[in-house]
PLY file of the C-alpha trace (Angstrom):
ply
format ascii 1.0
element vertex 325
property float x
property float y
property float z
element edge 324
property int vertex1
property int vertex2
end_header
-14.71 10.43 -7.52
-17.74 8.51 -6.29
-15.95 7.76 -3.02
-15.14 11.43 -2.55
-18.82 12.31 -3.00
-19.89 9.58 -0.56
-17.37 10.71 2.05
-18.41 14.36 1.64
-22.07 13.47 2.11
-21.16 11.36 5.14
-19.38 14.28 6.77
-22.36 16.56 6.07
-24.77 14.04 7.61
-22.56 13.63 10.67
-22.41 17.40 11.06
-26.20 17.65 10.82
-26.59 14.88 13.41
-24.31 16.71 15.79
-26.28 19.90 15.29
-29.50 18.02 15.97
-28.36 16.29 19.12
-25.78 18.63 20.60
-26.71 22.17 19.58
-29.68 24.45 20.14
-31.11 27.12 17.88
-30.41 30.76 18.63
-33.97 31.28 19.90
-33.67 28.30 22.26
-30.34 29.54 23.48
-31.74 33.04 24.19
-34.76 31.65 26.05
-32.58 29.49 28.28
-29.99 32.15 29.02
-32.71 34.67 29.93
-33.69 32.46 32.87
-30.14 31.81 34.07
-28.26 33.98 36.52
-25.28 35.56 34.83
-22.95 34.48 37.62
-24.04 30.85 37.41
-22.06 28.51 35.19
-23.94 26.16 32.94
-22.84 23.21 30.84
-24.96 22.87 27.74
-22.68 20.09 26.36
-22.18 22.06 23.19
-19.88 20.32 20.74
-17.95 21.94 17.96
-18.93 20.65 14.53
-15.45 20.42 13.05
-14.62 18.47 9.92
-11.01 18.15 11.04
-12.10 16.40 14.25
-14.25 13.99 12.27
-11.27 13.17 10.07
-9.07 12.66 13.15
-11.57 10.16 14.55
-11.52 8.26 11.24
-7.70 8.03 11.13
-7.62 4.25 11.67
-8.78 1.09 9.93
-10.79 1.54 6.76
-11.36 5.19 7.57
-7.66 5.89 7.09
-7.75 4.77 3.46
-11.21 5.94 2.43
-11.64 9.14 4.45
-8.38 10.65 5.70
-6.14 9.89 2.72
-8.87 10.81 0.25
-9.27 14.14 2.02
-5.51 14.67 1.71
-5.64 13.85 -2.00
-8.42 16.40 -2.50
-6.04 19.11 -1.28
-3.40 18.20 -3.89
-3.26 19.90 -7.29
-4.70 17.61 -9.95
-6.71 15.66 -7.37
-8.58 13.41 -9.88
-5.27 12.13 -11.29
-3.87 11.26 -7.86
-7.20 9.73 -6.83
-7.13 7.35 -9.80
-3.54 6.35 -9.00
-4.30 5.81 -5.31
-7.35 3.60 -5.78
-5.68 1.71 -8.63
-2.85 0.97 -6.20
-5.35 -0.29 -3.60
-6.98 -2.53 -6.21
-3.59 -3.93 -7.27
-2.59 -4.62 -3.67
-5.87 -6.40 -3.02
-5.64 -8.57 -6.13
-1.99 -9.40 -5.52
-2.61 -10.43 -1.92
-5.66 -12.48 -2.89
-3.75 -14.38 -5.59
-1.00 -15.29 -3.12
-3.49 -16.43 -0.46
-5.49 -18.42 -3.01
-2.40 -20.23 -4.31
-1.50 -21.22 -0.76
-4.97 -22.70 -0.26
-4.92 -24.52 -3.60
-1.49 -26.06 -3.02
-2.70 -27.43 0.31
-5.89 -28.81 -1.23
-4.01 -30.54 -4.05
-1.99 -32.45 -1.45
-5.22 -34.28 -0.57
-5.44 -37.53 -2.53
-9.13 -37.14 -3.48
-8.73 -33.61 -4.85
-5.67 -34.55 -6.92
-8.00 -36.16 -9.47
-10.09 -32.98 -9.91
-9.12 -30.41 -12.51
-7.40 -27.36 -11.11
-9.83 -24.89 -12.68
-12.78 -26.66 -11.03
-11.17 -26.60 -7.59
-10.19 -22.96 -8.06
-13.74 -22.06 -9.05
-15.24 -23.77 -6.00
-12.76 -22.09 -3.64
-13.36 -18.66 -5.18
-17.14 -19.15 -4.98
-16.89 -20.15 -1.32
-14.75 -17.11 -0.49
-17.16 -14.90 -2.44
-20.14 -16.17 -0.42
-18.30 -15.74 2.89
-17.41 -12.19 1.83
-21.09 -11.22 1.82
-20.92 -10.90 5.61
-18.67 -7.87 5.16
-21.26 -6.19 2.92
-24.02 -6.17 5.53
-24.87 -3.30 7.83
-22.53 -4.76 10.45
-19.82 -5.49 7.88
-17.31 -3.08 9.37
-17.70 -4.68 12.79
-17.07 -8.13 11.31
-14.04 -6.77 9.46
-12.55 -5.39 12.67
-13.21 -8.68 14.46
-11.51 -10.70 11.72
-8.58 -8.29 11.73
-8.26 -8.43 15.52
-8.44 -12.21 15.98
-8.02 -14.19 12.76
-5.02 -12.18 11.58
-2.99 -12.03 14.80
-2.65 -14.99 17.16
-3.45 -17.67 14.59
-1.01 -16.41 11.97
1.76 -15.85 14.53
1.39 -19.42 15.82
1.47 -20.83 12.28
4.53 -18.77 11.37
6.32 -19.77 14.57
5.62 -23.48 14.05
6.74 -23.23 10.43
10.00 -21.58 11.48
10.65 -24.22 14.13
9.85 -27.04 11.71
12.13 -25.75 8.96
15.04 -24.42 11.01
15.19 -26.84 13.96
13.43 -30.02 12.78
14.39 -30.13 9.12
17.60 -28.24 9.83
18.83 -24.83 8.76
21.86 -26.40 7.06
19.65 -28.59 4.87
17.40 -25.64 4.14
20.40 -23.53 3.15
21.64 -26.32 0.91
18.21 -26.57 -0.75
18.26 -22.86 -1.49
21.75 -23.22 -2.94
20.65 -26.10 -5.16
17.68 -24.11 -6.47
19.26 -20.66 -6.85
23.01 -21.15 -6.81
23.47 -18.79 -3.86
23.84 -19.49 -0.15
22.03 -17.23 2.33
24.41 -15.06 4.33
24.95 -14.69 8.04
22.07 -12.21 8.34
19.51 -14.76 7.17
21.05 -17.49 9.31
20.77 -15.38 12.46
17.26 -14.22 11.56
15.96 -17.74 10.92
17.57 -19.31 13.97
17.30 -16.66 16.66
15.86 -13.23 15.83
12.68 -14.38 14.06
11.56 -16.98 16.65
12.28 -14.63 19.58
10.26 -11.79 18.03
7.33 -14.07 17.19
7.27 -15.54 20.71
7.30 -12.01 22.16
4.43 -10.94 19.91
2.42 -14.07 20.74
2.90 -13.77 24.51
2.17 -10.03 24.56
-0.99 -10.53 22.48
-2.33 -13.25 24.78
-1.48 -11.28 27.94
-3.09 -8.13 26.52
-6.28 -10.03 25.70
-6.41 -11.54 29.20
-5.73 -8.28 31.06
-7.96 -6.06 28.94
-11.24 -7.29 27.55
-11.38 -6.93 23.75
-13.56 -4.01 22.68
-14.86 -2.54 19.46
-16.03 0.92 18.44
-19.82 1.15 18.11
-21.66 4.17 16.74
-24.02 5.80 19.24
-26.66 7.71 17.28
-27.95 9.57 20.33
-24.53 10.95 21.24
-23.36 11.27 17.66
-20.05 9.62 18.52
-18.23 6.28 18.54
-18.13 4.49 21.89
-15.99 1.53 22.90
-18.08 -1.50 23.87
-17.20 -5.02 25.00
-17.73 -7.83 22.53
-20.79 -10.01 23.24
-20.10 -13.50 24.55
-21.17 -15.22 21.33
-18.83 -12.99 19.32
-15.91 -14.05 21.51
-16.91 -17.64 20.77
-16.72 -16.92 17.04
-13.35 -15.23 17.55
-12.02 -18.25 19.45
-13.28 -20.54 16.67
-11.41 -18.46 14.08
-8.19 -18.70 16.07
-8.54 -22.46 16.55
-9.41 -22.95 12.88
-5.94 -21.76 11.95
-4.07 -23.54 14.73
-5.79 -26.91 15.26
-5.01 -28.43 11.82
-1.34 -28.74 12.83
-1.83 -31.01 15.88
-4.74 -32.83 14.21
-2.70 -33.73 11.11
0.27 -34.63 13.31
-1.82 -37.07 15.35
-3.51 -38.52 12.27
-0.15 -39.15 10.63
1.36 -40.54 13.82
-1.44 -43.04 14.48
-2.42 -43.56 10.81
-6.04 -42.62 11.52
-8.43 -42.98 8.59
-5.59 -44.43 6.50
-4.02 -41.03 5.93
-1.02 -41.53 3.64
-0.48 -45.29 3.40
3.26 -44.61 3.30
4.06 -41.30 4.97
7.79 -41.79 4.34
7.35 -41.64 0.58
6.45 -38.62 -1.49
6.73 -37.38 -5.04
7.51 -34.25 -6.97
5.14 -33.77 -9.87
3.84 -31.08 -12.19
0.26 -29.96 -11.78
-1.31 -28.40 -14.90
1.32 -25.83 -15.78
0.25 -22.68 -17.58
0.68 -22.10 -21.29
3.63 -19.76 -20.69
5.66 -22.41 -18.82
4.40 -25.72 -20.24
6.78 -25.80 -23.19
9.77 -24.91 -21.03
8.97 -27.50 -18.36
8.08 -30.25 -20.83
11.63 -30.12 -22.21
13.31 -32.26 -19.57
16.62 -32.21 -21.45
17.11 -28.47 -20.91
19.60 -27.47 -18.27
19.62 -24.42 -16.04
22.90 -22.63 -15.37
23.88 -20.50 -12.40
27.16 -18.75 -11.56
28.01 -20.97 -8.61
26.61 -24.39 -9.39
26.87 -27.05 -12.10
23.99 -27.50 -14.57
21.07 -29.67 -13.45
18.06 -31.10 -15.20
15.07 -28.79 -14.91
12.23 -30.19 -12.80
12.78 -33.82 -13.66
10.11 -36.09 -12.20
11.55 -37.55 -9.02
10.48 -39.88 -6.27
12.13 -39.66 -2.88
11.93 -41.02 0.65
12.61 -39.37 3.97
15.78 -41.37 4.32
17.25 -39.74 1.20
17.71 -36.52 3.17
19.82 -38.11 5.88
23.48 -37.19 5.86
0 1
1 2
2 3
3 4
4 5
5 6
6 7
7 8
8 9
9 10
10 11
11 12
12 13
13 14
14 15
15 16
16 17
17 18
18 19
19 20
20 21
21 22
22 23
23 24
24 25
25 26
26 27
27 28
28 29
29 30
30 31
31 32
32 33
33 34
34 35
35 36
36 37
37 38
38 39
39 40
40 41
41 42
42 43
43 44
44 45
45 46
46 47
47 48
48 49
49 50
50 51
51 52
52 53
53 54
54 55
55 56
56 57
57 58
58 59
59 60
60 61
61 62
62 63
63 64
64 65
65 66
66 67
67 68
68 69
69 70
70 71
71 72
72 73
73 74
74 75
75 76
76 77
77 78
78 79
79 80
80 81
81 82
82 83
83 84
84 85
85 86
86 87
87 88
88 89
89 90
90 91
91 92
92 93
93 94
94 95
95 96
96 97
97 98
98 99
99 100
100 101
101 102
102 103
103 104
104 105
105 106
106 107
107 108
108 109
109 110
110 111
111 112
112 113
113 114
114 115
115 116
116 117
117 118
118 119
119 120
120 121
121 122
122 123
123 124
124 125
125 126
126 127
127 128
128 129
129 130
130 131
131 132
132 133
133 134
134 135
135 136
136 137
137 138
138 139
139 140
140 141
141 142
142 143
143 144
144 145
145 146
146 147
147 148
148 149
149 150
150 151
151 152
152 153
153 154
154 155
155 156
156 157
157 158
158 159
159 160
160 161
161 162
162 163
163 164
164 165
165 166
166 167
167 168
168 169
169 170
170 171
171 172
172 173
173 174
174 175
175 176
176 177
177 178
178 179
179 180
180 181
181 182
182 183
183 184
184 185
185 186
186 187
187 188
188 189
189 190
190 191
191 192
192 193
193 194
194 195
195 196
196 197
197 198
198 199
199 200
200 201
201 202
202 203
203 204
204 205
205 206
206 207
207 208
208 209
209 210
210 211
211 212
212 213
213 214
214 215
215 216
216 217
217 218
218 219
219 220
220 221
221 222
222 223
223 224
224 225
225 226
226 227
227 228
228 229
229 230
230 231
231 232
232 233
233 234
234 235
235 236
236 237
237 238
238 239
239 240
240 241
241 242
242 243
243 244
244 245
245 246
246 247
247 248
248 249
249 250
250 251
251 252
252 253
253 254
254 255
255 256
256 257
257 258
258 259
259 260
260 261
261 262
262 263
263 264
264 265
265 266
266 267
267 268
268 269
269 270
270 271
271 272
272 273
273 274
274 275
275 276
276 277
277 278
278 279
279 280
280 281
281 282
282 283
283 284
284 285
285 286
286 287
287 288
288 289
289 290
290 291
291 292
292 293
293 294
294 295
295 296
296 297
297 298
298 299
299 300
300 301
301 302
302 303
303 304
304 305
305 306
306 307
307 308
308 309
309 310
310 311
311 312
312 313
313 314
314 315
315 316
316 317
317 318
318 319
319 320
320 321
321 322
322 323
323 324
């Protein structure tokens, strides 16, 4: 309910600002019109103070979730109940997404030889603290502008490039047949023709189209952001400053450059990265209490409808040559 109160007060303040900047009092209006010829048209730039128009302008980005949808929930019977469900859903989505992103970061960090010797809870705490500190930038007065910039640059080109390279590596370098066989060994089921076509053709074509269109759109049209103009009482589109575009480019490169950098370091063995890159290992890394007992029992076997029983997560060492046909 606090958010509803904040949004209501915000709409009232916006309405008052519009009245202050765009509208005249009745006495001022009468004094002006008394000096104007009745046949002469005049544009006083009067603007209608409409709550519906303010909600229409907020129907994107964070305003969609915290202004428009909340206004729709207010109109429903039993609004407090639906409000609690809605914001609980948002909280669950945020936590679920953050857990998935954090696990991806931690798995990558634990592949580094130095960090392997550090306890998982310590690494997790440091990563969470770092993300928490970086998140302060979104709590400043310009936080919404930073959020839009991150959403426009960090979450588009960089992620599409990473996803495209991952698809190419798995499907065309490692091989879709090997990947299908791995899925069969782990689950007992082989992906059907739909997944085969999507992995090999549909997915890469769509990602290339998205990547090319995004780059072309950025080149043809300068990236802009909506800035609040207090004098006009409205949001105006403005070009990003040069230094902001530099930050945006750095965010894009931060997600893309690790791939060629690691490739070159592994190819030329710079800084003694992986003394033997053709050898790897499968190992357990501090399993949770709910799975430790199950995983520790290496004699247990897992059954599936279409495959023979196999030992569960037995410690294994392999080389790249083991995957050759």
